[in-house]
C-alpha positions in Angstrom: 25.8 -23.2 -55.4 25.1 -27.0 -53.2 26.5 -25.2 -50.3 25.0 -23.6 -46.7 25.4 -19.9 -47.2 24.5 -18.1 -44.2 22.9 -14.6 -46.5 22.5 -11.4 -44.7 19.0 -9.6 -44.5 18.5 -6.3 -44.7 15.0 -4.3 -43.7 13.8 -4.6 -47.2 15.5 -8.0 -49.1 18.0 -11.2 -48.4 20.8 -10.1 -49.8 21.9 -13.2 -51.7 23.0 -12.7 -54.8 26.8 -12.7 -54.2 29.5 -11.3 -57.3 32.7 -12.4 -57.7 35.5 -11.0 -59.5 39.0 -12.4 -60.8 40.9 -11.7 -63.4 39.1 -13.3 -66.2 35.6 -12.9 -65.9 33.4 -11.7 -63.4 30.2 -13.5 -61.9 27.0 -13.0 -60.2 25.6 -16.1 -57.8 22.1 -16.3 -56.7 23.3 -18.4 -53.0 20.6 -19.6 -50.9 20.6 -21.4 -46.8 18.8 -22.6 -43.7 20.3 -19.5 -42.1 19.8 -15.9 -42.1 20.3 -13.0 -40.4 20.3 -9.0 -40.4 23.1 -8.2 -37.9 27.0 -10.2 -39.4 27.9 -10.7 -36.6 25.3 -12.9 -35.5 26.2 -14.6 -39.3 29.6 -14.7 -38.3 29.3 -16.6 -34.9 26.7 -18.9 -37.2 30.1 -20.0 -39.5 32.3 -20.0 -36.4 30.0 -22.6 -35.1 30.2 -25.1 -38.9 26.7 -23.4 -39.4 27.8 -22.9 -43.5 29.8 -20.4 -45.6 30.0 -16.5 -45.2 31.0 -13.9 -47.1 32.0 -10.7 -45.6 34.2 -8.2 -45.0 38.0 -9.1 -44.1 38.1 -6.8 -40.9 34.9 -9.0 -39.8 36.9 -12.0 -39.9 40.4 -11.7 -39.7 40.4 -12.8 -36.6 38.7 -15.9 -36.5 40.9 -16.5 -40.3 44.1 -15.7 -37.6 42.8 -17.9 -34.9 42.4 -21.0 -37.0 37.9 -21.0 -36.4 37.9 -19.7 -39.8 39.0 -20.4 -43.2 38.8 -18.8 -46.2 37.6 -19.9 -49.2 37.4 -18.8 -53.5 41.2 -16.6 -52.5 41.2 -15.9 -56.1 37.8 -14.4 -56.1 37.4 -10.1 -55.2 33.9 -9.4 -53.7 32.2 -6.8 -55.7 29.6 -5.1 -53.7 26.9 -2.5 -54.0 26.6 -2.5 -49.9 26.3 1.6 -49.0 28.7 2.3 -46.3 27.7 5.3 -44.3 29.5 7.5 -41.9 27.3 9.0 -39.1 27.6 11.2 -36.7 25.7 13.8 -34.5 24.7 17.0 -37.2 24.4 19.0 -33.9 28.1 19.4 -33.9 31.2 20.5 -34.8 33.4 18.1 -36.1 36.7 17.2 -34.7 39.4 18.0 -37.9 41.0 14.4 -37.5 36.9 13.0 -38.0 36.5 15.1 -40.0 40.1 14.3 -42.1 39.0 10.4 -42.0 35.5 10.6 -43.6 37.0 12.8 -46.1 39.9 10.4 -46.5 37.4 7.5 -47.3 34.8 9.4 -49.1 37.3 10.0 -51.8 38.8 6.2 -51.5 36.3 4.6 -52.2 34.9 6.8 -54.8 38.2 6.0 -56.3 36.9 2.2 -56.0 33.2 2.3 -56.8 
């Protein structure tokens, strides 16, 4: 709570409640910091520059972790999130079977986890 936390701000509100789950319990922490942005890439770059700590999906930060530009913290906790995930595609076009299968897979997989 004493760290400068880099907060994602969507179009409606700052996403400054971070939930963490361990084997023992679940905690929700309200965080604050000197930098907010509405794009994850801006937050990632700020973290790499040493501005503060970031809560992000692994696919966003894996390359920076592998290269040593970022260091993971709180490894014993899983991040709980209620951030929606959307699949966007033109509604007036036929989807290829590969894209349809991928969307169906994600829908089923994420529904199981939620």
